N, C-alpha and C positions, 0 to 999 in steps of 0.2 A: 579627454572627456571623463568626468567624474560623476558617479551616481551611486545611491544606496541600493540600486537595483542591479541584478545580474543580467547579463546578455546585452545590455544597452550598447556597449562598444563593439559588439561582434561584427557589426556592419554599419555602413553609412547610409544604407537604404532606408526607405520609409519603415517605421517601426511595425506597421501592420504586416510587413512582409518578413519580419524577423521571426522565423519559425520557432526557435528555442524560447524566445521571450513570450510569444503568443501561447505556446504550450503551457509554460509555467503560469501565465496569467489566467488561463482557463481552469487552473486548479487552485485558485484562490477563492475564499469565501469571506464575506464581510459579516461581522457582528455589529449591527447598527447601533444598538443602545450604548455600546462601549467603544465604538469607533475602533474596532480591532480587525485585523486581517489574519486569517488562518490559511496556511497552505495545506491542502488535503492530499494525502498519498494513499492510493488504493492498497488494501491489506494492512493498513495501519489505523485500525478503528475508524475507517473511512465512513461506513454507513452510520455508525453511532454518532460521529461528529456531524455529519450532514443532517441527520435527523434532529440532533440537539440544537443545531444552529437554526434550522427551519422553525422549530418551536420557539426558540429565543427571539427570533425575528418576527414572531407572531403571524406566521403564514399558515401553520397547522397547529393543532392542539390535542390530537388524539392518536393513539397507537394505530388506529384503523386507517390513518392517513399515511402510513409508512411508505407506501408505493409512490407517493407524491415526489419523494426525493429522487427517485430513479429517472423521472422525466424532467427534473429540475436541477440537475447537477451543476449547471452554470448560471442559475438564476441569481445567485448572490455573488457572482464574480466581481472583484474590485475593478474600478476604473483607474486611470493613471493618477488622478487627484487623490483618490482614496488610498492608493498605495503610498503616496508621498506623505500624506497628512495623518496616517493612522497613528493612534495613540499607543497601540500595543500590537505586536506581531508574534506569531508562534507557529510551531510545526511539531508534528509527532513523528519520530523515527522508530525504526525497528531493526533488530538483528537481521542482516541480509540473508543469512542462511535460513533462519526461521521463516522469513517472509516468502522466500522462494518455495520452501516446502509447503507452507500454508496455501500458496497459490495452487500448487499441484493437487493437493488433497481436496481443495475446495472446487476449483474450476474444472479439473479433468475427471475427478472421481464422480462428480455430479452431472457430467456431460452437459455443462452449461453452454450458453451461447458463445462464451470465450473459447471453450474447447472446440466447438464446431467451427468457429472462425479460424482457429489455428489449423484445423483439419483442411479447410478450404485453401487457406493461405499457403500451406505446404503441399499443395496439389494432390491431396488425398494420399500422401505417401505412406501413411501409417493407418492402422486400424485402432481407433480410439480405445476399444475394450482391451487391446493387447499392449497399449502404450505404457511405458515405464518412466519412472522419474529419471533414470539414467538417460534414456532417449531424449526426454524433454530438455535436460540440462545440456547435453551435448549439442542439441540443435541450436542453442543460444549462441554458439560460436559464429553463426551467421548474423551479421549486423542487422539485416532486415527483420529477422525474427526477434533478436535481442530488444529492438526498439518497437516491435509490432504492437504490443499490448501493455496497457497501463498497469496491469497487475504484476508484471515482472520487469517493467522498465525501471532503470536505476532511480533510486530515491533522489539523488542529487539533481536530476532533470526537472523535478517539480519545484525546486526552490526558486522563488522570485526575488528574494532579498539576499544580499551578500552576508548580512547578519540579521538574526531575529532577536527580539527581546528574550524569548525563551525557546529552547529546544527541549522537548520532552521525549522520554523513552517509553514506548508502549509497555515495556516489561514492568514499569513502575506506575501502572495506571491509577492506582489510588492516589498517588502523589499528584498526578495530573488533575484529578477531580478536585483535590484540596486546593491546589495552587490557583486554578482558574476561578474557583469560587471566591477566593480571597482577593485576587488581583482584578478581576473584571466582573464579578458577580454572575458568573456563567455556570449554570448547573448542567452537567452532562447526564443524558438519559441513555442508558444502555439499551442498544437496539439489537443485540445479538440474537435474542429469542424471537425477534420479529423477522430478521432477514435469513436466519439459518445458514449464514456464511461461515460460522465458526465451528470448530470441532470440540469446543469446550464442554459440550454435553455428552460427548462420546467417551467411552472408557479406552484408555490407551493400553494396547496389548503389551504385556510385560514378557518379552522374550529376548534372548541374547543372540539376535541374528540381524543381518542387514536386509533391508527391504527395498534397496534401490532398483532391483530387477523384478519386483513384484508387479504384475500387470494390473491395470486399472480394474479389470473385472473382479480380481480377488479383493482389491481394496473396496470395491462396491459391495461385495458380499459381506465383508467385515462390517461395513457401515450399516447394512440392514440388520445386523446383529447388535448394533449400538456400540461398535468398536472401531478403533482406528490404530494406526501405527504411530510411533513417535517421530517427530521431525528428524531427530538425530539418526534414527535407524535408516533413513533414506540416503545417508551419505557414507560412502567409503572414502578412503584417503584420496583417490584420484579425483572423485567428484568434488570433495571438499577443497582440494588445492585448485581445481579449475574454477570453482565459484569464487574462491578467494582472489584469484587474478581477475576474473570477469567483473566482479563488483568491488574492486579495490577502492574506488572513490567513495562508495557507500560505507565500506568498512572503516576507512580512514576518518570520515566525518563522524561516524558513530563513536569510534574510539576516542576521538578528540573531544567530544562533548560529554561522554559518559564513562570513559575508561573501557576496559575489555572484559569486565566481570560478567556482563550479560550476553556477550557474544558466544555463540555455540563453539564448543571445542570437542575434538575427537579424542 
């Protein structure tokens, strides 16, 4: 069996029951005017891209409609015909170390629904205010937790195509904006100030110490002062090596497409 799509040959069962394929399919978005398909990956400019696509598809037209995207994450999912006949396909990848750190500083430090779901899923084994990045990373050794949430699930799981027309690195976002305007006349509208999922507006504390064991409550206190810690400071060598192994497929894909220059290094 040959196909441009991933997961098709995983099973001979009905495609509706192919869990890997259906998961990737639910993370596709169509751009109608350009007949393009985008695979969206949480923590990789996900809200900005979903908002921009909703505007481009003429479903919303104002920043006050930003919350529409949260109830319509799957409204623009591609169907099988659209996947096969798309004129252009693209995806945005991110350094796996930075993505995982960003997830922790966003979802756990803000006590989001994702953090509460984690708390329930792990049988309330930890107190969220005392939770640390080290505890979070080490818990990912359990496959059920590793795949539990889309914000830390491996990026490769979201890819519906074996090959995309373009792979973009979020670290070069200006280039993404330029290329998508040139190739499919698609303007990106930055939604970070609307969703407040980013730490870009916070001042990174400049100190030469590791913060992998800093509890959430201390990180929350920093945030109230308009500050945060760097992604790199959340990793010691043991955590870095563990994440390198855990997300080996993501790292290999990122390195293959962009080289290693933007990957975090200790």
